[in-house]
Structures are given as structure tokens and as C-alpha cells.
C-alpha positions in Angstrom: 9.4 -13.7 -43.3 10.4 -12.6 -46.8 14.0 -13.0 -47.8 14.0 -9.4 -49.0 14.6 -8.5 -45.3 17.4 -11.0 -45.1 15.5 -13.1 -42.6 14.3 -16.7 -42.8 12.4 -18.7 -40.2 14.6 -21.3 -38.4 13.7 -25.0 -38.5 12.6 -24.7 -34.8 10.4 -21.7 -35.4 7.0 -21.5 -33.8 7.9 -23.7 -30.9 5.7 -23.3 -27.8 7.1 -23.0 -24.3 5.5 -23.4 -20.9 3.3 -20.6 -19.8 5.2 -18.3 -17.4 3.0 -15.2 -17.4 2.1 -12.6 -20.0 5.2 -10.5 -20.7 6.3 -7.7 -22.9 7.8 -8.8 -26.2 11.3 -10.0 -25.5 13.7 -10.3 -28.4 17.0 -12.1 -27.8 19.7 -11.5 -30.4 23.0 -13.1 -31.2 25.6 -13.1 -33.9 28.0 -15.6 -35.4 31.2 -14.7 -37.2 34.5 -16.1 -38.4 37.9 -14.4 -38.2 39.3 -13.6 -41.6 42.8 -12.1 -41.2 42.5 -9.0 -39.0 38.7 -8.7 -39.1 35.6 -10.5 -38.2 33.4 -11.7 -41.0 29.8 -11.8 -39.8 27.9 -14.8 -41.0 24.5 -14.5 -39.4 22.2 -12.7 -37.0 19.8 -14.8 -35.1 16.9 -13.8 -32.9 14.6 -15.7 -30.5 11.3 -14.0 -29.5 9.0 -14.5 -26.6 5.5 -13.1 -26.0 3.4 -14.7 -23.3 3.6 -18.5 -24.0 4.6 -18.1 -27.6 8.2 -18.4 -28.8 9.6 -18.1 -32.3 13.0 -17.8 -33.9 14.5 -16.2 -37.1 17.9 -16.1 -38.6 19.4 -13.6 -41.0 22.3 -14.6 -43.2 24.8 -12.1 -44.6 26.1 -12.3 -48.1 29.1 -14.3 -47.0 26.9 -16.9 -45.4 24.3 -16.8 -48.1 26.9 -18.0 -50.6 27.4 -21.0 -48.4 23.8 -21.6 -47.3 22.2 -21.1 -50.8 24.9 -22.3 -53.2 22.4 -22.7 -56.0 21.6 -18.9 -56.1 23.3 -16.3 -58.3 25.4 -13.4 -57.1 22.7 -11.1 -58.3 20.1 -12.7 -56.0 22.5 -12.6 -53.1 23.3 -9.0 -53.7 19.6 -8.1 -53.8 18.5 -10.2 -50.8 21.4 -10.0 -48.3 23.8 -7.5 -46.9 27.3 -7.7 -45.6 26.0 -6.6 -42.2 22.5 -5.5 -40.9 21.4 -2.6 -38.8 20.2 -3.3 -35.3 16.7 -1.8 -35.7 16.1 -3.9 -38.9 17.0 -7.1 -37.1 14.5 -6.4 -34.3 11.9 -5.1 -36.7 12.2 -8.3 -38.8 11.6 -10.4 -35.8 8.5 -8.4 -34.9 7.2 -8.8 -38.5 7.7 -12.5 -38.3 5.7 -12.6 -35.0 2.9 -10.7 -36.7 3.0 -13.0 -39.7 2.7 -16.1 -37.5 0.0 -14.3 -35.4 2.0 -14.6 -32.1 1.4 -10.9 -31.7 -1.5 -8.9 -33.1 -0.2 -5.4 -33.3 3.1 -3.6 -33.6 4.5 -3.3 -30.0 5.0 0.1 -28.4 8.2 -1.1 -26.9 10.5 -4.1 -27.1 12.9 -5.7 -24.6 16.0 -6.7 -26.5 18.5 -8.9 -24.8 21.8 -10.6 -25.3 24.5 -12.2 -23.2 27.4 -9.7 -23.3 25.7 -7.3 -25.6 28.9 -5.5 -26.2 30.1 -8.3 -28.5 26.8 -8.7 -30.5 26.1 -5.0 -30.9 29.6 -4.4 -32.3 28.7 -6.7 -35.2 25.8 -4.4 -36.3 26.3 -2.3 -39.4 25.3 0.8 -37.6 27.3 0.2 -34.3 29.2 3.4 -34.6 25.9 5.4 -34.5 23.8 3.3 -32.0 26.5 2.7 -29.4 25.7 6.2 -27.9 22.1 5.2 -27.5 22.8 2.8 -24.7 24.4 3.0 -21.3 27.7 1.4 -20.3 27.5 -0.8 -17.2 30.4 -3.2 -16.2 32.0 -2.9 -19.6 28.9 -3.9 -21.6 25.8 -2.1 -22.9 22.3 -1.9 -21.4 19.5 0.7 -21.0 19.3 2.8 -17.9 18.1 6.1 -19.2 16.3 6.8 -22.5 15.3 3.8 -24.6 16.7 3.4 -28.1 14.3 4.7 -30.8 14.4 4.3 -34.6 12.1 4.5 -37.6 12.2 1.4 -39.7 10.8 0.6 -43.1 9.7 -3.0 -43.6 7.7 -4.4 -46.4 6.7 -0.9 -47.5 5.5 0.2 -44.0 7.2 2.8 -41.8 7.2 2.1 -38.1 8.7 3.5 -34.9 10.7 1.1 -32.8 11.4 1.7 -29.1 13.9 -0.7 -27.5 15.1 -1.3 -23.9 18.3 -3.2 -24.0 19.0 -5.8 -21.3 22.3 -7.7 -20.9 21.7 -11.1 -19.3 25.3 -11.2 -18.1 24.4 -8.5 -15.6 21.4 -10.5 -14.4 23.2 -13.9 -14.1 24.0 -15.3 -10.6 27.6 -15.3 -9.6 28.1 -19.1 -10.3 26.3 -18.9 -13.6 27.8 -16.0 -15.4 28.7 -17.9 -18.6 25.9 -18.8 -20.9 26.4 -22.5 -20.6 25.9 -22.4 -16.9 22.9 -20.2 -17.3 21.4 -22.6 -19.7 21.9 -25.5 -17.3 19.7 -23.6 -14.7 16.8 -24.0 -17.2 17.7 -27.6 -18.3 18.2 -26.0 -21.6 21.9 -26.4 -22.3 24.0 -24.4 -24.7 24.9 -26.6 -27.7 28.6 -27.3 -28.4 30.4 -27.5 -31.7 33.9 -27.7 -30.4 35.3 -29.1 -33.7 33.9 -26.0 -35.6 34.1 -23.3 -33.0 36.8 -21.3 -34.9 35.3 -22.2 -38.3 31.6 -21.5 -38.1 31.6 -21.0 -41.9 32.7 -24.6 -42.3 29.9 -25.8 -39.9 27.4 -23.9 -42.0 28.7 -25.6 -45.2 28.8 -29.1 -43.6 25.6 -29.1 -41.5 23.3 -26.1 -41.9 20.7 -27.5 -39.5 23.3 -27.9 -36.7 24.6 -24.4 -37.4 21.1 -22.9 -37.0 20.4 -24.9 -33.8 23.7 -23.8 -32.3 23.4 -20.2 -33.4 19.9 -19.7 -32.1 20.3 -21.5 -28.8 22.2 -18.5 -27.2 19.4 -16.1 -28.0 16.8 -18.6 -26.7 18.7 -18.9 -23.3 18.7 -15.1 -23.0 15.0 -14.6 -23.5 14.2 -17.4 -21.1 16.4 -15.8 -18.4 14.9 -12.3 -18.9 11.4 -13.7 -18.7 12.2 -15.6 -15.6 14.0 -12.7 -13.9 10.9 -10.5 -14.6 8.7 -13.2 -13.1 11.0 -13.7 -10.1 11.1 -9.9 -9.4 7.4 -9.7 -9.5 6.2 -12.9 -8.0 9.0 -13.9 -5.6 10.1 -10.5 -4.4 6.8 -8.6 -4.8 8.5 -5.7 -6.6 6.4 -3.8 -9.2 8.7 -0.9 -10.2 7.5 -0.8 -13.8 11.1 -0.9 -15.0 13.2 -3.8 -16.4 16.0 -4.7 -13.9 19.5 -3.8 -15.0 21.7 -5.7 -12.5 21.2 -8.1 -9.6 22.6 -5.4 -7.3 19.8 -3.0 -8.3 17.2 -5.7 -7.6 18.8 -6.4 -4.2 18.5 -2.7 -3.3 14.9 -2.5 -4.4 14.0 -5.5 -2.3 15.9 -4.2 0.7 14.1 -0.9 0.7 10.7 -2.6 0.3 11.5 -5.0 3.1 12.6 -2.2 5.4 9.4 -0.3 4.7 7.2 -3.4 5.3 9.0 -4.2 8.6 9.2 -0.7 10.1 13.0 0.0 9.6 13.6 3.7 9.2 15.6 4.2 6.1 16.4 7.8 7.1 17.8 6.7 10.4 20.0 4.0 8.8 21.4 6.4 6.2 21.7 9.5 8.5 19.1 11.5 6.6 17.0 14.3 8.1 13.9 15.8 6.6 14.2 19.6 6.2 11.3 22.0 5.5 12.3 24.9 3.4 10.4 27.8 1.8 11.0 28.5 -1.9 9.4 31.1 -4.1 7.4 29.7 -7.0 7.1 32.4 -9.7 4.3 30.7 -11.5 2.2 30.9 -8.3 3.7 34.2 -7.2 4.2 33.0 -3.6 6.4 31.0 -1.3 5.6 27.4 -0.7 7.0 24.9 1.8 8.8 21.9 0.5 10.1 18.9 2.3 13.7 18.0 1.3 16.1 15.4 2.6 19.8 15.9 3.5 22.4 14.2 5.6 22.3 15.1 9.2 24.9 17.3 10.8 26.3 14.3 12.8 26.7 12.3 9.6 28.4 15.1 7.7 30.7 16.0 10.6 32.6 12.7 10.4 31.9 11.7 6.9 35.3 12.4 5.5 37.0 10.4 8.2 34.7 7.5 7.4 35.7 7.7 3.7 39.4 7.8 4.7 38.8 4.6 6.7 37.2 2.8 3.7 39.7 0.4 2.0 39.3 -2.6 -0.1 40.1 -6.2 0.7 43.4 -7.5 1.8 45.3 -8.9 -1.2 48.9 -9.9 -0.6 51.3 -12.6 -1.8 54.0 -13.7 0.6 55.8 -16.1 -1.7 57.2 -15.7 -5.2 58.1 -18.3 -7.7 57.7 -22.0 -6.8 56.4 -22.6 -3.3 58.1 -24.8 -0.8 57.0 -28.4 -1.2 54.1 -29.3 1.0 50.3 -29.7 1.2 48.5 -26.4 0.7 44.8 -25.6 1.2 42.7 -22.5 0.7 40.6 -21.5 3.7 37.6 -19.2 3.2 35.9 -17.0 5.7 32.2 -18.0 5.8 30.0 -15.5 4.0 32.5 -12.8 5.0 30.9 -9.5 3.9 27.3 -10.7 4.3 27.9 -11.8 7.9 29.8 -8.6 8.7 27.0 -6.6 7.2 24.4 -8.6 9.2 25.9 -7.7 12.6 25.8 -4.0 11.8 23.2 -2.0 13.7 21.7 1.5 13.0 24.4 4.1 13.7 23.4 7.0 15.9 25.4 9.6 13.9 24.4 12.6 16.0 25.6 10.9 19.2 29.1 10.3 17.9 31.9 11.3 20.3 35.7 11.7 20.1 37.9 9.2 21.8 41.7 8.8 22.1 41.6 5.7 24.2 42.4 2.5 22.1 40.4 0.4 24.6 37.2 2.1 23.4 37.7 0.7 19.9 36.3 -2.8 20.3 35.2 -5.0 17.3 31.5 -4.7 18.2 31.4 -0.9 17.9 31.6 1.5 15.0 34.8 3.4 15.4 36.9 5.4 13.0 40.4 6.6 13.6 43.6 8.0 12.3 46.3 6.2 14.2 50.1 5.7 14.7 51.1 2.1 15.3 54.0 -0.2 15.9 53.9 -4.0 15.9 56.5 -6.1 17.7 59.5 -6.6 15.4 58.9 -10.4 15.3 55.4 -10.0 13.9 55.1 -12.1 10.8 51.9 -10.7 9.3 51.0 -7.2 10.5 47.3 -6.5 10.2 46.8 -2.7 9.7 46.3 -1.3 6.2 48.3 1.6 4.9 47.6 3.1 1.5 50.8 2.9 -0.6 52.1 6.1 -2.2 50.5 7.0 -5.5 47.3 5.1 -4.5 49.0 1.8 -5.4 46.8 -0.3 -3.1 47.2 -1.5 0.5 50.4 -2.6 2.3 50.6 -4.0 5.8 53.8 -2.7 7.5 55.0 -3.2 11.1 55.0 0.6 11.7 53.3 3.6 10.3 50.2 5.7 10.3 46.8 4.6 9.0 43.1 5.3 8.9 41.4 2.3 10.4 38.2 1.0 12.0 37.5 -0.2 15.5 37.7 -3.9 14.7 41.2 -3.4 13.2 42.4 -1.5 16.2 41.1 -4.3 18.5 42.9 -7.0 16.4 46.1 -5.0 16.3 46.1 -4.7 20.1 45.3 -8.5 20.3 48.5 -9.1 18.2 50.6 -6.9 20.5 50.7 -3.6 18.6 51.1 -0.3 20.3 48.4 2.1 19.1 48.2 5.9 19.4 44.9 7.5 18.5 45.7 10.7 16.6 42.0 11.4 15.8 39.2 9.0 16.8 35.5 8.9 16.7 33.0 6.4 18.2 29.6 6.2 16.6 27.3 4.3 18.9 24.5 2.1 17.7 21.0 3.2 18.1 19.3 2.3 21.4 16.7 0.4 19.5 19.2 -2.4 18.9 17.9 -3.2 15.4 20.1 -4.8 12.9 18.6 -3.6 9.6 20.6 -5.7 7.2 20.3 -8.9 9.3 16.6 -9.2 8.9 16.8 -8.9 5.2 19.7 -11.3 4.8 18.0 -13.8 7.1 14.8 -13.5 5.0 16.8 -14.1 1.8 18.6 -17.1 3.3 15.4 -18.7 4.6 13.8 -18.3 1.2 16.8 -19.7 -0.5 16.6 -22.8 1.7 13.1 -23.6 0.3 14.6 -24.2 -3.1 16.8 -27.0 -4.3 20.5 -26.3 -4.3 21.6 -25.4 -7.8 18.2 -24.2 -8.9 17.8 -20.7 -10.3 15.8 -19.4 -7.3 18.4 -20.8 -4.9 21.2 -19.1 -6.8 19.2 -15.8 -7.1 18.5 -15.5 -3.4 22.1 -16.2 -2.6 23.3 -13.6 -5.0 20.9 -10.9 -3.8 22.3 -11.3 -0.3 25.8 -11.1 -1.5 25.1 -8.0 -3.6 23.9 -5.8 -0.7 27.4 -5.0 0.7 28.7 -3.8 -2.7 25.9 -1.3 -2.9 26.8 0.2 0.5 30.2 1.2 -0.9 29.3 2.1 -4.5 30.9 5.4 -5.5 33.2 5.6 -2.5 36.4 4.3 -4.1 36.6 7.1 -6.8 36.2 4.6 -9.6 35.5 6.1 -13.0 33.3 4.5 -15.7 32.9 5.3 -19.4 29.7 7.1 -20.2 28.8 5.6 -23.5 26.3 8.3 -24.3 28.6 11.2 -23.8 31.8 9.3 -24.5 33.6 10.6 -21.4 34.8 9.0 -18.2 32.7 9.9 -15.2 32.9 8.9 -11.5 30.6 6.0 -10.6 27.8 7.5 -8.6 26.4 6.3 -5.3 23.6 3.9 -4.9 20.5 4.5 -2.7 22.2 2.8 0.2 25.8 4.0 -0.2 27.1 4.7 3.3 30.8 5.3 4.1 30.3 4.5 7.8 28.8 1.1 7.2 31.1 0.2 4.2 34.2 1.1 6.3 33.0 -0.9 9.3 32.2 -4.0 7.2 35.5 -4.1 5.3 37.5 -3.3 8.4 35.8 -6.2 10.3 36.7 -8.7 7.5 40.3 -7.5 7.2 40.6 -7.8 11.0 39.3 -11.4 11.1 41.6 -12.5 8.3 44.5 -10.8 10.0 43.8 -12.7 13.2 43.7 -16.0 11.5 46.9 -15.8 9.6 48.9 -14.1 12.4 50.0 -17.2 14.1 50.6 -19.4 11.1 54.2 -20.2 10.1 53.6 -20.2 6.4 51.0 -18.3 4.3 51.3 -18.2 0.5 48.8 -15.5 -0.1 45.7 -13.7 1.1 42.8 -12.7 -1.2 40.1 -10.6 0.4 38.3 -13.3 2.5 40.5 -16.3 1.9 44.1 -17.4 2.3 46.4 -20.3 1.2 48.5 -22.1 3.8 50.0 -25.4 4.6 48.5 -25.3 8.1 45.7 -27.6 9.2 42.3 -26.3 10.2 43.2 -26.9 13.9 46.2 -24.7 13.6 44.1 -21.6 12.7 43.4 -19.3 15.7 39.8 -18.2 15.6 39.7 -16.9 19.2 40.6 -13.3 18.3 38.2 -10.4 19.0 37.0 -9.9 15.4 36.3 -13.6 14.8 34.4 -13.9 18.1 32.4 -10.8 17.2 30.9 -12.4 14.0 31.8 -15.9 13.2 31.2 -18.9 15.4 32.6 -21.3 12.7 34.7 -18.9 10.7 36.6 -21.0 8.1 36.3 -23.9 5.8 38.9 -25.6 3.7 38.6 -26.0 0.0 38.7 -29.7 -1.1 41.9 -31.2 -2.3 45.6 -30.4 -1.5 48.3 -29.0 -3.7 51.9 -30.0 -3.5 
């Protein structure tokens, strides 16, 4: 790599890695900088590339770093051979050029997968960030490619080339317990390097130990490309998915696998989602005649009670019952085992067209899908009422002793179990399909069985666990009215639904979890807080009542205590 491009091979360049399978060209990128006053002074851009079984690395120093790295050179040389910051396309193009020079690749690639761990940070260090940020899609407060790839024309060594880049953020593809790059590296026995004594003064590390600086700087990009390559192999070989697209998030992978599994095992997607096929005639002017087309839309039964289902969808129960220092004692956190995954697994196929109205609270048992607007009153001595009410101004959920609420059947059953008076103002029961199939259970069971074939702590074990946990979130995507920033149009837009978004299923699952938690804390004398599917108390495991209707509907062994006690 010539220094004219601001790139020099690293000392570890050309290193071979184990053969995974032929892959597209993957280019991981990362930046190092140091804070100078109120700005970040970029020191270097480093890349790690992977193509098949070949891996190579490069590093590009800025003018600030070149003065440290090459102290023997003149200012004129530095001004000619380095820049204060580099453009994104030039960094990627320089890495491709180095691969061609080393004969790791034989031709300029038609497209490149560029990856970084939290790309938002590294892209912002590029010279042209203000222009290129609209060429990528915003997902979970970082950048990736969902729609059109980034394209640019680059001129390198006198040659003009087109560059097409699909951006992947490995943060979005990391299992829940391995979100940070250090944990991700440990999954590959390829740990992130540490320079704790220099972490705030990377320029000093470059001056004191250039080799250590390069090894530290390049390692992050190396971990990223290994993870992208492994995710692509996992999706293809382990899950049997061949979509032709690079995965964006683990949730999207989970949905793809679910749909494939349903199709392979005879689960009717349209029945689960309340979809009907409609034949319509449309006039096609180019053919000068009407043609019949098959379209899909929600069934009338689904649409009839859809708004009530959406009103009954709430988030997790999050309350704090103590403020300031807690009373002295031994406290433990108890977690509901696989809360949302288990609740989703017991869900059947709703028969939307067979839904019927009911004003009898006894019809709303925890094992049925029921939706209702109710008026309720708990006994005055109730310590922890269990029915959610949306606070004014959409400020979240509160759990009062009296009021009106939109709730699900499991929550009504639990409230009655705790002695509440319930009046159904508007209620609907949606019976399960007579086939008795549990469409999510068979997928979750498959993922758990496959997870068990791998050692705990391995990447595959973590991936199968995360895929199962991701399914529930996809059933409620787009229901809460959350808005996200569209980086291409620079406007806030509502988050759209996923392919399996379903307000009926989402409401039932969240209601069942809230009901189970409500049952368990109801009889305890002291609870510090509740957070979704866990609570902190000074009670022992034997003190927790797990005989309520919601607990019995799903969990045979509902809770476990976190290790250690807090005084």
C-alpha cells in the first residue's frame, strides 16, 4: 500500500485464519482518537479484511499521528502523504487495493460488506460524515444498511472505480450477554486487547510503543470481521436460511427462521396472523384488460377487535416501592424463568372469526385469549394491586386499587384471585383454534434443543438463546407508537411492524407475565421494586406464592433467586 493513500500495512498483515467458507469481501473498520479540548483529534483509521480464508490488515495515520509515528519526516512530507481526516470510501478503497496488491483478491469487488462495532462512533470520525450519514439507515441509534447500499466513485493510484458498500453493525448482531466488543472477542478466543494506562491518551501510546498501538487499534476491526463471517455461516449452515441479504439484527434472523420453520412444519402463517387471501380484479392498461390478482389482508374477525387488542397492549410492570435507603435486611432478586419466551410458547392459534363478546369475569381465565375494558376495585388492604392503568399524559403504568383499565384474561383471573371486584364494560374472548397447535412452542423448543447441543458460553449456544428471546419483541414491534429517526430523510417516523407483529398475541403475552408477577408479590410483606419479570424482596423463596392461576398456567418452577444477598 503506498503512503500516498495514507495507508500502511500493519505488522500483522497477511495473517491467515481458519477456513470458514468462501464469503464476500468483509472490511471491518475502526478509528482511534484523543480528546483535545472540546474536540476529538483523530489519530488513525484501521481496517481488517477477510475474503475466504485470507485476512489482511491496514492502518491509516492522520497528520497528527504521522508526526508522532514518523518523527524523522518533514512537515512537507506529512502534508503531502497524510490528511487530518479521511473519507469513508477512500478508507475502504485503500483496503481493497491492498488486498489486490497482496493477491488475496484478484479483481475489484462488485460490493463490499463494511462492518464496525457501534458504527455510529466510527462513521462520525470520517471527513465526509456530514454527507454520507444520509446514505445509511438508522437502527437502534446506530447506522446500518437496510435499503440502498452506499455507492461512491473513488480514484486510487490513478484509477477510477465504483464502490458499493453494505454497512453492518456487529453491535446489532451480538448476543445479549456479549454486546460489548470484549465479550464478543471472548466468544472467539480472540480477546480485545487492553491498554488501560493509555486509554485516554492514545497519542502517548503511539509515541511510546507504536507496535502495541497498532495491535490494539486493529484488534477491534478484526473481531468485527470474524463475527460477521461467523454470523453469515451460522445463518446459512445452522439455520438453513439463504435470503441473499446480510442480516441486520438478531431479531430479523429470528423472524426469518420462524417463518421457514412454520413453512417446513405445516404451520399456517395466515391463520396465526389472521390473514385472508382475497381475489380482486384490476384493470391493467398495458394489457387492456382486467386481470385477477391474489392479495392478502386481515380477516374481518381480526379487524373487528384489533383496536381493543391494541388498547390492552402494555409494557412490563416497572415500579419502585421504596425510596432512599432501604430497611436493613437481606434482599434478593427473583426472576421469572424465561418469562416472555414461556408465555409466548403456550400461545395457540387464535380463531379470530370465532371471537365472541362476554361480560362474565369467570370467562376470562389465564389459559384463554381475552381482551376487556373493565372497572375494578381491590380490597382496601391490598398491598400490591395487579391491574395496569395508563397514567395521564402516557406517563407509563400505575397499579391503583380502583379504576378502569384495558386488560387481558390472565390479568382478570389474577385480580379475582387477589379478591378484586371486576365489572366487564366491554369484553371479547378469542378462542384458540380447534387444531390445538402452539405455533411458537415448536420453534422455541427447536431452538432450545439445538442450543443444548453446544457448550454453554459458546457463540452457538448464545445465538440460539438470543433467537428464542427475540421472537416476542417482534410480535409487538410497531404497536407502542415509538418513533425512530430516519437517517436518510432526517425526520422522525413511527417504527413499522415486523412480519409477525400481532396485537392479540403481544397483549396476551405481556398480560400473562404481568399477572404472574402480580401474584407472586401480592402476599409478600416487603418488596423493594419490580422490573418487568423480576422483583427484589427480603422474602425467602419458600415465602413466594406460586399457586396463582397465571403461574399455574405457564410455569411449573416459576422463580429463581440471584446469588448473593444485599444488606
